[in-house]
Residue frames relative to the residue before (quaternion, step in Angstrom):
aa qw qx qy qz dx dy dz
M 1.0000 0.0000 0.0000 0.0000 0.00 0.00 0.00
K 0.6562 0.5148 -0.3246 0.4461 3.57 0.95 -0.87
R 0.6420 0.5308 -0.3149 0.4549 3.55 1.05 -0.81
F 0.6321 0.5419 -0.3243 0.4490 3.56 1.15 -0.72
W 0.7504 0.4086 -0.2238 0.4689 3.58 0.80 -1.05
G 0.5637 0.6848 -0.3729 0.2723 3.54 1.04 -0.82
P 0.7319 0.4337 -0.2669 0.4528 3.61 0.70 -0.99
N 0.6997 0.5119 -0.2673 0.4207 3.61 1.16 -0.47
F 0.7844 0.2867 -0.1368 0.5328 3.57 1.15 -0.53
D 0.0541 -0.7509 0.6581 0.0127 3.50 -1.23 0.69
D 0.2901 -0.8061 0.4960 0.1415 3.56 -0.36 1.28
S 0.5897 0.5022 -0.4112 0.4806 3.50 0.60 1.21
G 0.4187 0.6990 -0.5024 0.2893 3.56 -1.18 0.19
P 0.6177 -0.6006 0.3785 0.3385 3.57 -1.18 0.57
Y 0.7453 0.4109 -0.2144 0.4793 3.59 1.13 -0.58
L 0.3767 0.7606 -0.4659 0.2502 3.58 1.32 0.03
D 0.8639 0.1103 -0.1180 0.4771 3.55 -1.00 1.00
R 0.4627 0.6530 -0.4741 0.3671 3.57 1.14 0.43
F 0.0657 0.8613 -0.4933 0.1023 3.52 0.53 1.28
G 0.4613 0.6705 -0.4544 0.3622 3.66 1.22 -0.05
L 0.6638 0.4778 -0.3069 0.4867 3.60 0.91 -0.83
L 0.6398 0.5265 -0.3329 0.4502 3.57 0.97 -0.83
L 0.6324 0.5275 -0.3312 0.4606 3.61 0.99 -0.73
A 0.6583 0.5088 -0.3029 0.4647 3.56 0.97 -0.90
L 0.6612 0.4954 -0.3033 0.4747 3.58 0.99 -0.82
A 0.6262 0.5381 -0.3391 0.4508 3.62 1.01 -0.69
I 0.6513 0.4899 -0.3014 0.4948 3.59 1.00 -0.87
L 0.6736 0.4829 -0.3143 0.4630 3.61 0.88 -0.87
T 0.6427 0.5266 -0.3307 0.4474 3.61 0.99 -0.70
I 0.6447 0.5065 -0.3149 0.4781 3.58 0.99 -0.79
A 0.6304 0.5177 -0.3274 0.4767 3.55 1.03 -0.80
G 0.6710 0.5053 -0.3041 0.4494 3.58 0.91 -0.86
L 0.6731 0.4908 -0.2916 0.4701 3.52 0.96 -0.87
S 0.6488 0.5213 -0.3053 0.4627 3.60 1.15 -0.58
L 0.7510 0.4111 -0.2049 0.4743 3.58 1.16 -0.56
V 0.7299 0.3984 -0.2134 0.5128 3.59 1.13 -0.68
D 0.1370 -0.7842 0.6034 0.0461 3.58 -0.70 1.12
F 0.0468 0.8211 -0.5660 0.0570 3.60 -0.65 1.08
V 0.5068 0.6060 -0.4696 0.3941 3.57 0.92 0.85
D 0.8602 0.1245 -0.1160 0.4807 3.56 -1.11 0.88
Q 0.6396 0.4595 -0.3662 0.4956 3.62 1.04 0.65
P 0.0190 -0.8816 0.4713 0.0158 3.60 0.70 1.13
N 0.7492 0.4212 -0.2275 0.4577 3.58 1.07 -0.50
D 0.5333 0.6288 -0.3938 0.4063 3.55 1.28 0.15
T 0.3393 -0.7740 0.5022 0.1830 3.57 -0.32 1.24
L 0.6455 0.5328 -0.3189 0.4447 3.55 0.99 -0.86
V 0.6432 0.4981 -0.3178 0.4870 3.59 1.02 -0.78
A 0.6363 0.5125 -0.3335 0.4704 3.63 0.96 -0.76
L 0.6405 0.5170 -0.3186 0.4700 3.55 1.03 -0.80
G 0.6498 0.5086 -0.3145 0.4693 3.56 0.95 -0.83
A 0.6465 0.5069 -0.3190 0.4725 3.56 0.98 -0.78
A 0.6167 0.5365 -0.3393 0.4656 3.58 1.05 -0.75
V 0.6296 0.5191 -0.3315 0.4736 3.59 0.98 -0.81
T 0.6321 0.5377 -0.3183 0.4583 3.60 1.03 -0.85
V 0.6554 0.5010 -0.3046 0.4760 3.57 0.96 -0.89
I 0.6362 0.5249 -0.3245 0.4630 3.57 1.04 -0.75
L 0.6480 0.5166 -0.3189 0.4600 3.57 1.02 -0.78
V 0.6618 0.4826 -0.3119 0.4814 3.57 0.94 -0.90
G 0.6391 0.5213 -0.3295 0.4595 3.61 0.98 -0.80
A 0.6521 0.5042 -0.3147 0.4707 3.60 0.95 -0.88
T 0.6120 0.5431 -0.3373 0.4655 3.59 1.04 -0.76
G 0.6663 0.4961 -0.3048 0.4659 3.57 0.94 -0.86
L 0.6528 0.5153 -0.3192 0.4543 3.59 0.96 -0.80
V 0.6695 0.4861 -0.2992 0.4753 3.57 0.94 -0.86
A 0.6550 0.5398 -0.3079 0.4299 3.56 0.93 -0.97
T 0.6953 0.4810 -0.2870 0.4503 3.56 0.83 -0.99
R 0.6584 0.4976 -0.3064 0.4743 3.57 1.03 -0.73
A 0.6705 0.4748 -0.3023 0.4833 3.59 0.97 -0.82
S 0.6720 0.4952 -0.2902 0.4678 3.62 1.14 -0.49
G 0.5151 -0.6951 0.3911 0.3139 3.56 1.25 -0.10
I 0.2518 0.7629 -0.5535 0.2194 3.63 1.05 0.61
K 0.5226 -0.6400 0.4596 0.3257 3.60 -0.94 0.84
R 0.6620 -0.5588 0.3471 0.3591 3.49 -1.24 0.72
S 0.6270 0.5426 -0.3496 0.4362 3.61 0.97 -0.75
R 0.6884 0.4515 -0.2763 0.4958 3.58 1.00 -0.80
Q 0.6146 0.5599 -0.3389 0.4404 3.56 1.12 -0.68
R 0.5928 0.5594 -0.3660 0.4490 3.60 1.08 -0.66
I 0.6386 0.5268 -0.3305 0.4533 3.60 0.99 -0.82
V 0.6448 0.5139 -0.3097 0.4736 3.58 1.01 -0.84
D 0.6334 0.5426 -0.3196 0.4497 3.54 1.02 -0.90
I 0.6748 0.4932 -0.2976 0.4613 3.60 0.93 -0.94
V 0.6356 0.5300 -0.3284 0.4553 3.61 0.97 -0.82
V 0.6759 0.4830 -0.2941 0.4726 3.56 0.87 -0.93
L 0.6236 0.5470 -0.3340 0.4476 3.62 0.97 -0.85
L 0.6850 0.4838 -0.2829 0.4655 3.59 0.83 -1.02
A 0.6692 0.5045 -0.3137 0.4463 3.58 0.92 -0.83
V 0.6502 0.5023 -0.3095 0.4787 3.56 1.03 -0.81
L 0.6431 0.5100 -0.3255 0.4695 3.61 0.94 -0.82
G 0.6530 0.5118 -0.3126 0.4625 3.59 0.98 -0.84
S 0.6621 0.4971 -0.3066 0.4697 3.60 0.94 -0.77
L 0.6532 0.5053 -0.3054 0.4741 3.56 1.03 -0.78
L 0.6102 0.5632 -0.3407 0.4409 3.56 1.15 -0.68
T 0.6416 0.5297 -0.3417 0.4370 3.59 1.04 -0.69
V 0.5264 0.6284 -0.4049 0.4050 3.57 1.23 -0.41
F 0.7651 0.3780 -0.1809 0.4888 3.55 1.03 -0.85
V 0.7852 0.3267 -0.1831 0.4931 3.62 1.02 -0.71
G 0.4738 -0.6884 0.4318 0.3393 3.57 1.25 -0.21
H 0.5210 -0.6302 0.4911 0.3002 3.48 -1.37 0.08
P 0.4221 -0.7696 0.4142 0.2408 3.64 -0.63 1.02
V 0.7856 0.3023 -0.1456 0.5198 3.62 1.05 -0.60
E 0.3228 -0.7348 0.5601 0.2052 3.61 -0.64 1.02
G 0.7341 0.3933 -0.3154 0.4549 3.54 -1.05 0.87
T 0.6464 0.4280 -0.3316 0.5376 3.54 1.32 -0.14
N 0.4227 -0.7386 0.4792 0.2148 3.58 -1.21 0.03
Y 0.5663 -0.6270 0.4290 0.3196 3.49 -1.22 0.46
G 0.7895 0.4857 -0.1597 0.3395 3.46 0.83 -1.19
S 0.7404 0.3880 -0.2531 0.4870 3.65 1.11 0.14
P 0.0422 0.8006 -0.5940 0.0660 3.62 0.50 1.10
L 0.6800 -0.5310 0.3221 0.3898 3.60 -1.11 0.65
P 0.6696 0.4997 -0.3352 0.4355 3.65 0.78 -0.87
I 0.6634 0.4902 -0.3136 0.4705 3.58 1.01 -0.79
T 0.6048 0.5509 -0.3495 0.4567 3.60 1.08 -0.74
L 0.6860 0.4696 -0.2935 0.4719 3.58 0.85 -0.94
L 0.6407 0.5112 -0.3411 0.4603 3.59 0.98 -0.76
A 0.6341 0.5412 -0.3207 0.4495 3.62 0.98 -0.83
I 0.6466 0.5053 -0.3102 0.4800 3.57 1.08 -0.71
C 0.7099 0.4901 -0.2616 0.4329 3.56 0.89 -0.97
V 0.5806 0.6488 -0.3662 0.3284 3.60 1.04 -0.79
P 0.7148 0.4261 -0.2935 0.4704 3.66 0.70 -0.90
I 0.5894 0.5699 -0.3762 0.4317 3.58 1.13 -0.51
V 0.7020 0.4579 -0.2867 0.4640 3.59 0.81 -0.95
V 0.6203 0.5343 -0.3476 0.4570 3.60 1.08 -0.65
I 0.6292 0.5164 -0.3252 0.4813 3.62 0.99 -0.87
R 0.6375 0.5359 -0.3419 0.4352 3.56 0.89 -0.86
R 0.6684 0.4818 -0.3091 0.4749 3.60 0.93 -0.83
L 0.6643 0.5206 -0.3235 0.4279 3.62 0.86 -0.93
T 0.6453 0.5326 -0.3417 0.4280 3.61 1.02 -0.70
R 0.6371 0.5148 -0.3268 0.4716 3.59 1.24 -0.22
H 0.4821 0.6468 -0.4458 0.3879 3.59 1.26 -0.06
R 0.2327 -0.7838 0.5657 0.1072 3.55 -0.99 0.90
A 0.7529 0.1898 -0.1525 0.6114 3.54 1.31 0.03
V 0.4326 -0.6920 0.5163 0.2596 3.56 -1.09 0.79
T 0.0134 0.8016 -0.5947 0.0598 3.54 -0.50 1.23
G 0.7139 -0.4052 0.3239 0.4704 3.56 -1.27 -0.10
S 0.6339 0.5433 -0.3182 0.4491 3.52 1.08 -0.77
T 0.6249 0.5434 -0.3274 0.4550 3.56 1.09 -0.79
I 0.6643 0.5007 -0.2953 0.4700 3.55 0.95 -0.92
M 0.6661 0.4932 -0.3040 0.4697 3.61 0.86 -0.90
G 0.6473 0.5084 -0.3268 0.4646 3.58 1.02 -0.74
A 0.6496 0.5203 -0.3203 0.4524 3.57 0.99 -0.81
I 0.6591 0.4998 -0.3023 0.4737 3.58 0.99 -0.86
A 0.6393 0.5262 -0.3188 0.4612 3.57 1.01 -0.92
T 0.6370 0.5265 -0.3389 0.4497 3.60 0.92 -0.81
Y 0.6547 0.5126 -0.3227 0.4522 3.62 0.87 -0.84
L 0.6776 0.4646 -0.2904 0.4906 3.59 1.09 -0.65
L 0.6317 0.5357 -0.3434 0.4428 3.56 1.11 -0.58
L 0.5653 0.6164 -0.3878 0.3874 3.60 1.09 -0.56
P 0.7084 0.4277 -0.2971 0.4764 3.69 0.74 -0.83
I 0.5724 0.5509 -0.3844 0.4702 3.60 1.19 -0.46
A 0.6519 0.5131 -0.3179 0.4591 3.59 0.92 -0.83
F 0.7014 0.4491 -0.2747 0.4805 3.61 0.88 -0.93
F 0.5218 0.5999 -0.4152 0.4421 3.61 1.17 -0.43
H 0.7038 0.4583 -0.2596 0.4767 3.55 0.84 -0.98
V 0.6226 0.5376 -0.3375 0.4577 3.55 1.09 -0.69
F 0.6496 0.5211 -0.3094 0.4591 3.58 0.97 -0.86
L 0.6704 0.4930 -0.2930 0.4707 3.56 0.93 -0.88
S 0.6360 0.5249 -0.3217 0.4652 3.58 1.05 -0.79
I 0.6138 0.5377 -0.3418 0.4663 3.57 1.03 -0.76
Q 0.6600 0.4923 -0.3111 0.4747 3.61 0.89 -0.87
N 0.6704 0.5286 -0.3068 0.4207 3.56 0.87 -0.95
Y 0.8001 0.3550 -0.1752 0.4507 3.53 0.73 -1.11
M 0.6480 0.4685 -0.3397 0.4952 3.58 1.22 -0.15
G 0.3566 -0.7697 0.4619 0.2589 3.57 1.26 -0.39
T 0.6324 0.4877 -0.3366 0.4988 3.59 1.24 0.32
P 0.5448 -0.6180 0.4429 0.3536 3.60 -0.92 0.88
F 0.4897 -0.6879 0.4497 0.2910 3.58 -0.78 1.03
F 0.7625 0.3501 -0.1774 0.5144 3.58 1.00 -0.82
G 0.5916 -0.5798 0.3528 0.4352 3.59 1.30 0.14
Q 0.7647 0.1013 -0.0819 0.6310 3.56 1.29 -0.20
H 0.6674 -0.5182 0.3493 0.4050 3.54 -1.25 0.39
E 0.0551 0.7503 -0.6565 0.0558 3.53 -1.03 0.91
G 0.5039 -0.6512 0.4753 0.3100 3.54 -1.12 0.65
S 0.6794 -0.5057 0.3413 0.4077 3.56 -1.19 0.34
T 0.5968 0.5653 -0.3782 0.4257 3.65 1.08 -0.56
S 0.5914 0.5629 -0.3770 0.4374 3.57 1.14 -0.47
F 0.6217 0.5545 -0.3424 0.4345 3.60 1.12 -0.66
I 0.6774 0.4499 -0.3181 0.4874 3.65 0.87 -0.72
Y 0.6094 0.5395 -0.3486 0.4648 3.55 1.10 -0.61
F 0.6640 0.4915 -0.2910 0.4826 3.56 0.96 -0.91
S 0.6421 0.5291 -0.3196 0.4535 3.61 1.04 -0.80
L 0.6818 0.4831 -0.2983 0.4614 3.58 0.90 -0.86
T 0.6824 0.4689 -0.2960 0.4763 3.59 0.95 -0.82
T 0.6244 0.5383 -0.3413 0.4515 3.58 1.16 -0.49
I 0.7062 0.4712 -0.2770 0.4501 3.57 0.83 -0.98
T 0.6958 0.4192 -0.2717 0.5160 3.54 1.16 -0.54
T 0.3753 -0.7595 0.4465 0.2881 3.59 1.38 0.04
T 0.2547 0.7770 -0.5353 0.2119 3.55 1.05 0.76
G 0.0759 -0.8775 0.4713 0.0469 3.54 1.05 -0.86
Y 0.0297 0.8235 -0.5646 0.0477 3.59 0.54 1.12
G 0.3891 -0.7619 0.4417 0.2702 3.58 1.13 -0.62
D 0.5049 0.6546 -0.4297 0.3632 3.56 1.27 0.00
L 0.7547 0.1754 -0.1321 0.6182 3.60 1.23 -0.42
T 0.0679 0.7868 -0.6111 0.0540 3.58 -0.94 0.89
A 0.5125 -0.6272 0.4881 0.3252 3.54 -1.13 0.69
Q 0.2756 -0.8010 0.5203 0.1082 3.58 -0.91 1.00
T 0.6865 0.4280 -0.3011 0.5048 3.64 1.14 -0.37
N 0.6315 -0.5404 0.3936 0.3928 3.57 -1.23 0.46
L 0.6766 0.4791 -0.3106 0.4649 3.59 0.91 -0.86
G 0.6271 0.5360 -0.3303 0.4586 3.55 1.08 -0.71
R 0.6581 0.4898 -0.3166 0.4761 3.59 0.97 -0.80
L 0.6332 0.5309 -0.3400 0.4490 3.54 1.00 -0.74
A 0.6489 0.5115 -0.3122 0.4688 3.58 1.01 -0.84
A 0.6488 0.5083 -0.3225 0.4656 3.60 0.98 -0.85
M 0.6530 0.5029 -0.3218 0.4661 3.60 0.92 -0.79
A 0.6291 0.5358 -0.3282 0.4576 3.54 1.06 -0.77
E 0.6469 0.4935 -0.3392 0.4722 3.60 0.96 -0.78
A 0.6599 0.5184 -0.3323 0.4305 3.62 0.81 -0.87
V 0.6732 0.4854 -0.2894 0.4768 3.54 0.99 -0.90
T 0.6325 0.5378 -0.3245 0.4532 3.57 0.98 -0.87
G 0.6551 0.5184 -0.3129 0.4518 3.59 0.89 -0.90
Q 0.7072 0.4533 -0.2810 0.4642 3.60 0.85 -0.89
V 0.6281 0.5236 -0.3365 0.4670 3.59 0.99 -0.76
Y 0.6380 0.5318 -0.3231 0.4536 3.56 1.01 -0.85
L 0.6741 0.4877 -0.3024 0.4650 3.60 0.88 -0.89
V 0.6970 0.4837 -0.2889 0.4435 3.55 0.85 -0.95
T 0.7643 0.3891 -0.2238 0.4630 3.59 0.76 -0.94
F 0.7328 0.4558 -0.2600 0.4331 3.57 0.78 -1.00
V 0.6539 0.4868 -0.3131 0.4873 3.56 0.99 -0.82
A 0.6244 0.5314 -0.3345 0.4645 3.56 1.07 -0.74
M 0.6303 0.5281 -0.3262 0.4662 3.56 1.05 -0.76
L 0.6590 0.5010 -0.3197 0.4609 3.60 0.95 -0.84
V 0.6463 0.5228 -0.3150 0.4580 3.55 1.00 -0.85
G 0.6590 0.5089 -0.2919 0.4706 3.53 1.01 -0.91
L 0.6520 0.5086 -0.3063 0.4716 3.59 0.98 -0.80
A 0.6408 0.5090 -0.3161 0.4801 3.58 1.00 -0.79
A 0.6712 0.4852 -0.3075 0.4686 3.63 0.94 -0.79
Q 0.6159 0.5287 -0.3406 0.4745 3.57 1.11 -0.68
N 0.6759 0.4856 -0.3114 0.4586 3.61 0.88 -0.83
W 0.6291 0.5300 -0.3274 0.4650 3.53 1.08 -0.81
A 0.6578 0.5042 -0.3147 0.4626 3.62 0.93 -0.85
A 0.6502 0.5084 -0.3184 0.4662 3.59 0.99 -0.84
Q 0.6333 0.5348 -0.3232 0.4566 3.57 1.05 -0.75
R 0.6409 0.5296 -0.3041 0.4650 3.52 1.06 -0.90
R 0.6509 0.5121 -0.3165 0.4625 3.56 0.93 -0.88
R 0.6526 0.5057 -0.3206 0.4643 3.61 0.94 -0.78
E 0.6427 0.5195 -0.3202 0.4632 3.59 1.01 -0.77
Q 0.6558 0.5150 -0.3014 0.4624 3.53 1.01 -0.86
D 0.6318 0.5305 -0.3181 0.4671 3.56 1.09 -0.83
D 0.6485 0.5114 -0.3154 0.4674 3.60 1.04 -0.80
D 0.6618 0.4989 -0.3159 0.4619 3.58 1.01 -0.79
D 0.6497 0.5265 -0.3343 0.4346 3.61 1.05 -0.68
R 0.6308 0.5287 -0.3254 0.4656 3.51 1.20 -0.61
């Protein structure tokens, strides 16, 4: 495992652990995905523009996350190129339109892959923290919000590439982020459900991922905080004994 991560990460850099901006971008992205609908409207320039803004937000989130997580510069350049190409492609649709009705503007494959990778690299960085700081907490919250964004893109990609409505009938893209958020929190209102086997598998994967993250990662943070508190107490007692 060390050999796998070693060449890709460098725990230094001017942007390391700056998770406050990442949290703000995650919140802004969820808000944008909840308000901008870009499915089944291929001739609407305003919708295409809104989708382009959404791609820009997701791309910016990826750039901030990878820098805050300490990805090496050589790997960061690859991320920069992927984001640049995705943003240029989304802006191009504003002027030339979308060729296929029923698909969407806002979930190109590079952005989908980036959205999936972002929470992974942030978690990797947070596991290297040896003390619970404000940055640790903001990074943990940001990661939890990044997970439904990632599955939002996964759900849309499943609909696009299977050619079958994810919910069994047409729904706007805002329904996908709503479904993703209610799934990861296990709220389960039941007004939207995945109708394909692959869609159900993805929904179950999100629900399990969200619960495993809360159980394991939050427990790790609590344990780390308790360990730091105990160490501080021992140092104070040693000072008093002297």
